[in-house]
C-alpha positions as CSV (number, residue, x, y, z in Angstrom):
1,M,33.5,24.2,-13.8
2,F,37.1,22.6,-13.0
3,N,36.9,24.9,-10.0
4,F,33.1,23.5,-8.9
5,I,34.3,20.2,-9.0
6,Y,37.6,20.3,-7.1
7,K,35.4,22.6,-4.4
8,N,33.0,19.7,-4.2
9,I,34.4,16.7,-5.2
10,H,33.3,14.7,-1.8
11,L,29.7,15.5,-2.8
12,L,29.9,14.9,-6.5
13,S,32.4,11.4,-6.1
14,F,29.3,9.9,-3.7
15,G,26.6,11.3,-6.4
16,F,28.5,9.9,-9.7
17,L,29.3,6.4,-7.3
18,I,25.9,5.9,-6.6
19,A,24.1,6.7,-9.3
20,F,27.0,3.9,-11.1
21,S,26.0,1.3,-8.7
22,S,22.2,1.9,-9.6
23,G,22.6,-0.3,-12.9
24,F,22.4,-3.7,-11.1
25,G,18.6,-2.9,-10.4
26,Q,17.9,-0.9,-13.3
27,T,16.0,-2.7,-16.2
28,F,18.2,-2.5,-19.1
29,F,20.9,-4.9,-16.7
30,I,17.8,-7.3,-15.2
31,S,16.6,-7.2,-19.1
32,L,19.9,-9.1,-20.3
33,F,19.0,-12.4,-18.3
34,S,15.1,-12.2,-19.6
35,N,16.1,-14.9,-21.8
36,D,17.9,-17.0,-19.0
37,F,14.5,-16.3,-16.3
38,R,12.2,-17.3,-19.3
39,E,13.6,-20.3,-20.4
40,T,14.8,-21.5,-17.2
41,F,10.7,-21.0,-15.7
42,S,9.2,-21.6,-19.1
43,L,7.5,-17.6,-19.0
44,T,6.1,-16.0,-21.9
45,N,7.1,-12.0,-22.6
46,T,3.7,-11.5,-21.0
47,E,4.3,-13.5,-18.0
48,F,7.8,-12.2,-17.1
49,G,6.2,-9.3,-17.8
50,S,3.5,-9.2,-15.1
51,I,6.3,-10.6,-12.6
52,Y,8.2,-7.8,-13.2
53,S,5.1,-5.1,-13.2
54,I,4.2,-6.2,-10.5
55,A,7.2,-6.2,-8.1
56,T,8.1,-3.0,-10.0
57,V,4.8,-2.0,-8.4
58,L,5.0,-3.2,-4.9
59,S,9.0,-1.6,-4.5
60,A,7.5,1.8,-5.7
61,I,5.0,1.9,-3.1
62,T,7.7,1.2,-0.3
63,I,9.5,4.1,-1.7
64,I,7.0,6.3,-0.4
65,W,8.0,5.3,2.8
66,A,12.1,4.4,2.4
67,G,12.7,7.3,0.4
68,K,11.3,9.7,2.6
69,L,14.1,8.6,5.3
70,I,16.6,10.4,3.7
71,D,15.4,13.7,5.4
72,T,16.2,12.1,8.7
73,V,19.0,9.7,8.5
74,N,22.2,10.1,8.6
75,L,23.6,9.7,5.0
76,K,26.0,6.9,5.5
77,K,23.9,4.7,7.7
78,Y,21.2,5.5,5.0
79,T,23.5,4.5,1.5
80,L,25.5,1.7,3.6
81,V,22.0,-0.2,4.7
82,I,21.1,0.1,0.5
83,V,24.1,-1.1,-0.9
84,F,24.7,-4.5,1.7
85,G,20.5,-5.0,0.8
86,M,21.8,-4.9,-3.3
87,A,24.7,-7.0,-2.2
88,L,22.1,-9.5,-0.6
89,T,19.7,-9.4,-3.7
90,C,22.0,-10.2,-6.1
91,L,23.4,-13.0,-3.8
92,M,19.7,-14.3,-4.0
93,A,19.5,-13.7,-7.7
94,S,22.2,-16.2,-8.1
95,M,20.1,-19.1,-6.2
96,I,16.7,-18.6,-8.0
97,F,14.8,-21.7,-7.9
98,N,11.0,-21.0,-8.3
99,I,9.2,-18.2,-9.6
100,F,8.2,-16.9,-6.2
101,F,12.0,-16.1,-5.6
102,L,12.1,-14.7,-8.8
103,F,9.5,-11.7,-7.9
104,L,11.3,-11.3,-4.9
105,T,14.3,-11.0,-6.4
106,I,13.3,-8.8,-9.1
107,Y,11.3,-6.8,-6.0
108,F,14.5,-5.8,-4.1
109,L,16.5,-5.5,-7.5
110,R,14.2,-2.5,-8.5
111,L,13.1,-0.8,-4.6
112,F,17.3,-0.5,-3.9
113,G,18.5,-0.2,-7.8
114,Q,16.3,2.1,-9.9
115,G,14.5,3.5,-6.9
116,L,17.0,3.8,-3.8
117,M,20.0,4.1,-4.9
118,G,19.1,6.8,-7.6
119,H,16.0,8.8,-5.5
120,T,19.7,9.2,-3.2
121,S,21.6,10.2,-6.0
122,R,19.3,12.5,-7.6
123,T,18.4,14.2,-4.1
124,T,21.7,14.8,-2.2
125,M,22.6,16.3,-5.6
126,S,19.4,18.6,-5.5
127,R,19.3,19.4,-2.1
128,Y,22.4,20.8,-1.9
129,F,23.2,23.1,-5.2
130,N,20.9,25.5,-6.4
131,T,22.7,27.7,-8.8
132,N,25.1,24.9,-10.0
133,R,22.4,22.6,-9.5
134,G,22.0,21.3,-13.7
135,K,25.7,20.8,-13.2
136,A,26.5,18.6,-10.4
137,L,22.9,16.4,-11.5
138,A,24.8,16.7,-15.1
139,I,28.3,15.4,-13.2
140,S,26.4,12.9,-10.9
141,G,24.5,11.2,-13.8
142,F,27.4,10.4,-15.3
143,G,27.2,7.7,-13.0
144,F,24.1,6.5,-14.5
145,S,25.8,6.8,-18.3
146,V,29.0,5.0,-17.3
147,G,26.8,2.2,-15.7
148,E,25.4,1.8,-19.3
149,M,28.0,1.8,-21.1
150,V,30.4,-0.7,-19.5
151,Y,27.6,-3.2,-17.5
152,P,25.9,-4.9,-20.7
153,S,28.9,-5.8,-22.2
154,I,30.6,-7.0,-19.6
155,V,27.7,-9.1,-18.2
156,V,27.2,-10.8,-22.1
157,L,30.9,-11.5,-21.7
158,L,30.3,-13.3,-18.0
159,L,26.7,-15.2,-19.6
160,L,28.9,-16.6,-22.2
161,T,31.8,-17.7,-20.3
162,I,30.4,-18.6,-16.2
163,G,26.2,-18.5,-17.0
164,W,24.1,-16.0,-15.2
165,R,23.7,-17.6,-11.7
166,L,27.6,-17.0,-11.4
167,T,27.3,-13.6,-13.5
168,W,24.6,-12.6,-10.2
169,F,27.0,-14.2,-7.3
170,S,29.9,-12.0,-9.1
171,S,27.0,-9.3,-8.9
172,A,26.8,-9.6,-5.2
173,I,30.4,-10.2,-4.5
174,F,31.5,-6.8,-6.5
175,I,28.7,-4.8,-4.9
176,F,30.1,-5.9,-1.5
177,F,33.5,-5.4,-1.5
178,I,34.0,-2.6,-3.7
179,F,30.9,-0.3,-3.7
180,G,30.7,-0.7,0.4
181,L,34.0,-0.2,1.0
182,S,34.0,2.9,-1.5
183,F,31.2,4.2,0.0
184,Y,32.6,3.5,3.5
185,L,35.4,5.8,3.0
186,L,33.9,8.2,1.2
187,L,31.1,9.0,3.8
188,R,33.5,8.8,7.0
189,N,34.5,12.1,7.4
190,N,31.7,13.8,5.6
191,N,27.7,13.9,7.5
192,F,26.2,15.3,4.5
193,Q,23.3,15.4,6.5
194,I,24.1,18.0,8.8
195,E,27.0,19.9,6.6
196,N,26.5,23.3,5.4
197,N,29.0,24.2,3.5
198,F,27.4,23.7,0.4
199,N,24.4,25.7,0.7
200,D,26.6,28.9,0.2
201,E,24.2,29.4,-2.9
202,T,21.3,30.2,-1.1
203,E,17.5,31.3,-2.9
204,P,16.4,34.5,-1.7
205,N,13.2,33.7,-1.3
206,Q,13.1,30.0,0.2
207,I,10.7,28.1,-1.4
208,S,9.4,24.9,1.1
209,W,6.3,22.9,0.0
210,K,5.6,20.0,1.9
211,R,4.4,16.7,0.3
212,R,1.0,17.1,0.9
213,E,1.0,20.4,-0.5
214,V,2.4,19.5,-3.7
215,L,-0.3,16.7,-4.1
216,K,-3.2,19.8,-3.8
217,D,-1.3,21.7,-6.6
218,T,-2.7,22.1,-10.5
219,K,1.2,22.2,-11.5
220,F,2.2,19.3,-10.0
221,Y,-0.8,17.4,-12.2
222,I,0.3,19.6,-15.5
223,Y,4.2,18.0,-15.2
224,L,4.2,14.5,-13.5
225,P,2.6,13.3,-16.9
226,L,5.5,14.2,-18.9
227,S,8.2,14.0,-16.5
228,L,7.2,10.1,-16.4
229,L,7.0,9.6,-19.8
230,M,10.8,8.5,-20.9
231,S,10.5,6.4,-17.7
232,F,7.7,4.7,-19.0
233,T,9.2,4.4,-22.4
234,V,12.9,3.2,-22.2
235,T,12.0,0.7,-19.7
236,G,9.4,-0.7,-21.6
237,F,12.0,-0.8,-24.7
238,L,14.6,-2.0,-23.0
239,F,12.8,-4.4,-20.5
240,H,12.1,-6.5,-24.0
241,Q,15.1,-5.4,-25.8
242,V,16.0,-9.4,-26.2
243,F,12.9,-10.0,-28.1
244,I,12.5,-6.8,-29.9
245,A,16.2,-7.2,-31.0
246,D,15.2,-11.1,-32.5
247,L,12.2,-9.6,-34.7
248,K,15.3,-7.4,-36.4
249,S,17.6,-9.7,-36.2
250,W,20.2,-8.2,-34.0
251,T,22.6,-10.4,-32.5
252,M,23.3,-9.9,-28.2
253,T,26.8,-8.6,-29.5
254,N,25.1,-5.7,-31.3
255,L,22.7,-5.1,-28.2
256,A,25.7,-4.8,-26.1
257,Q,28.1,-2.6,-28.2
258,S,24.5,-0.3,-28.9
259,F,24.8,0.7,-24.9
260,I,28.0,2.3,-25.4
261,F,26.1,4.3,-27.8
262,Y,23.4,4.7,-25.1
263,A,26.1,6.0,-22.8
264,I,27.8,8.5,-24.2
265,F,24.9,10.4,-26.2
266,G,23.0,9.8,-22.0
267,T,26.4,11.9,-21.2
268,I,26.2,14.2,-23.5
269,G,22.1,14.8,-23.3
270,S,23.4,15.0,-19.3
271,V,25.9,17.3,-20.2
272,I,23.7,19.9,-22.6
273,S,20.7,20.0,-20.5
274,G,22.8,20.6,-17.1
275,I,24.1,23.9,-18.9
276,L,20.6,24.6,-20.1
277,V,18.8,24.5,-16.8
278,D,21.3,26.4,-15.2
279,K,20.7,29.4,-17.8
280,F,16.8,28.9,-18.4
281,T,15.4,26.6,-15.6
282,G,14.5,23.0,-16.2
283,R,10.1,24.7,-16.3
284,K,11.3,26.6,-19.5
285,L,13.4,23.0,-20.8
286,I,10.8,20.6,-20.3
287,P,7.9,20.9,-22.9
288,F,10.8,20.3,-25.3
289,H,12.8,17.6,-23.8
290,L,11.7,14.5,-25.7
291,I,11.5,15.9,-29.3
292,P,14.4,14.0,-29.8
293,M,13.1,10.9,-28.3
294,A,10.4,11.6,-30.9
295,I,12.4,11.6,-33.8
296,I,14.5,8.5,-33.0
297,L,11.7,6.3,-32.8
298,G,10.4,7.4,-36.6
299,T,13.8,5.9,-37.4
300,L,13.2,2.5,-36.2
301,L,10.0,2.1,-38.5
302,L,12.6,2.6,-41.7
303,S,15.1,-0.6,-41.2
304,D,16.3,-3.8,-39.7
305,H,20.2,-2.4,-40.3
306,V,22.2,-2.7,-37.4
307,Y,23.0,1.1,-37.7
308,I,19.6,1.9,-36.7
309,L,20.1,0.3,-33.6
310,Y,22.6,2.3,-32.8
311,L,20.9,5.5,-33.8
312,Y,18.4,4.2,-32.0
313,M,20.5,3.7,-28.9
314,A,22.0,7.1,-29.0
315,G,18.7,8.7,-29.0
316,L,17.1,7.2,-26.3
317,G,20.1,7.6,-24.3
318,F,20.3,11.6,-25.2
319,S,16.9,12.2,-24.3
320,N,17.1,10.3,-21.8
321,G,19.9,11.9,-19.9
322,F,18.2,15.7,-20.7
323,T,15.4,14.1,-19.2
324,E,17.3,13.6,-15.4
325,N,18.5,16.8,-15.0
326,T,15.9,19.1,-16.8
327,S,12.6,16.9,-14.4
328,N,14.8,16.8,-11.4
329,S,15.5,20.4,-11.6
330,L,12.0,21.2,-12.2
331,W,10.7,19.4,-8.9
332,A,13.3,21.2,-6.8
333,E,12.7,24.7,-8.0
334,M,9.2,24.9,-7.8
335,Y,8.8,23.0,-4.4
336,G,12.3,23.8,-2.5
337,V,14.8,21.3,-1.0
338,N,13.6,21.0,2.4
339,N,11.2,18.5,2.0
340,L,13.0,17.2,-1.4
341,G,13.3,13.9,0.0
342,S,9.7,13.0,1.3
343,I,8.8,14.9,-2.3
344,K,11.0,13.2,-4.7
345,A,10.4,9.8,-2.3
346,L,6.7,10.3,-3.9
347,L,8.4,11.1,-7.5
348,T,10.2,8.1,-7.1
349,F,7.0,6.6,-6.6
350,F,4.9,7.4,-9.5
351,G,8.2,7.1,-12.3
352,V,8.5,3.7,-10.8
353,M,5.0,3.0,-11.8
354,A,5.6,4.2,-14.9
355,S,8.0,1.6,-15.8
356,A,6.2,-1.0,-14.0
357,S,3.1,-0.4,-16.3
358,S,5.6,-0.5,-19.8
359,P,7.0,-4.1,-19.6
360,F,3.3,-5.7,-19.3
361,L,1.6,-3.4,-21.6
362,Y,4.4,-4.0,-24.3
363,G,4.5,-7.6,-23.6
364,I,0.4,-8.6,-24.7
365,L,1.4,-6.1,-27.3
366,L,4.4,-7.6,-28.4
367,D,2.5,-11.2,-27.9
368,Q,-0.1,-10.2,-29.9
369,T,0.9,-8.3,-33.0
370,N,5.0,-9.9,-33.6
371,S,6.1,-6.3,-33.9
372,I,7.1,-3.1,-32.3
373,N,5.5,-0.5,-34.6
374,I,2.4,-0.5,-32.4
375,L,4.5,0.6,-29.4
376,I,6.4,3.6,-31.5
377,Y,2.8,4.6,-32.6
378,L,1.9,4.3,-29.2
379,S,4.8,6.1,-27.5
380,L,4.8,8.8,-30.4
381,I,1.1,10.0,-29.2
382,L,2.0,10.2,-25.9
383,I,4.9,12.4,-26.5
384,L,2.7,14.5,-28.4
385,I,-0.2,14.5,-25.7
386,F,1.8,15.4,-22.7
387,S,4.2,17.7,-24.1
388,L,1.3,19.7,-25.1
389,M,0.5,19.7,-21.2
390,A,3.6,21.1,-20.0
391,Y,3.8,23.8,-22.6
392,L,0.8,24.7,-21.5
393,G,2.0,24.7,-17.8
394,K,3.6,27.8,-18.2
395,N,0.4,29.6,-18.0
396,F,0.0,28.5,-14.3
397,K,1.6,30.1,-11.5
C-alpha cells in the first residue's frame, strides 16, 4: 500500500484534495445554514426544500454537459475553473439579499461542489487505475471524510462568533487562496489528461462503452436505483438535520460532534470497501452494501438519546464511504474507462437528481407529520426493493 501511494503520490493527492474541497457544496455543509436562510427569508421546511431541490436539479442538468468536458479539457484548466467558480459562489452567498440570489447561490454550490469537484475526483481515480482502483478511490475518498469531519465544527464555531455572512466570505477567501494555490502547484508539472505512466495496469480485454450505448443497457437500470439510493437518503436526512435535531432535542454542538463519527466511520467504510472491491469487484458487492444502513436507521426508532445520534451518524458515514467505492468501481468495471468522464457525468446527473428530490419530499413529510419515523420506514422499504433488484442483476451479462 505504501509503495502504491509513493508511486502515485501526485495523482492520489489531487484526488484527495479536490474531494476535500467539494465539502463547501455538499448538503451537510449547506444545511448548517438552513435555519439562517429560513429565518432571513421566512421560509418553511417545504419552501426551502423546494428551492434547494429545483436548484439541485438544474445543476444536475448542467453537469451532463460540464462533466463530459473532463474527457477533452486539460485537467489543470478544468480544475482551476471549478475552484475559481466555487470561490465566487461562496462570495455570492455572503451577500444574498433575496430569494432569487439564494436560489442562484445554491445552484452554483451544488454545481461546483457536490457536482463537478466530486465528479473530477472520482473520474480521475477510476480512469487511471484498474487493479488498484478500489485503493485509489478509497484514498481519494478520504478527502470527503476529512471534510465531513472538520467542516461542521469550524462552521458552527464561525456561525456563533462572526455570523453566517462572514462565514461564507471566509470560505471564499480560503477556497481561492488555499485550494487555488494548491491545485496550481500540484498540477503545474503534471497533466494527467495526457500522462500514461499510470496506465500500466491495463485490462486484458479493453471495455469501451459510449454513453448512448450505456443508456440502452438493461444492467444500467438494474443497478442504478441502488447506487442512487444512498445519495437520496443521506441528502434527505442531512438537509433536514437541524430540524430533526430539534425534534430529538439534540443541540447544534451535538450535531457538530456527530460529524466526527460520520467522517471516521466513512473512512473505515471506504477502506474496507476499497480492499473488498479489489478482491471481489464492485458488481458482486453492491447488492449487500446498504445492509448496515438499514440496521442503523432502525436505531433511530429506539430512542432520542444523544448516543443514538452518534451511532446513527457513524452508520450513515460507514454506508456512505462503502457506497462511494463500490458504486464508482461498478461502472468502470462494466463500461470501461475510455469514455468514463461522459458516462460518469450522466451518473452524476442521476445522483444529483436523486439528492434533489429528497429535501423536497422529506420536507413535506416532516411538515405534515412532525416526525422522522415515516422517513425511516420509506428508506427501509426502498433499500429492500433496490437491493433485491441488484442481487438479481447478476443474471444479466
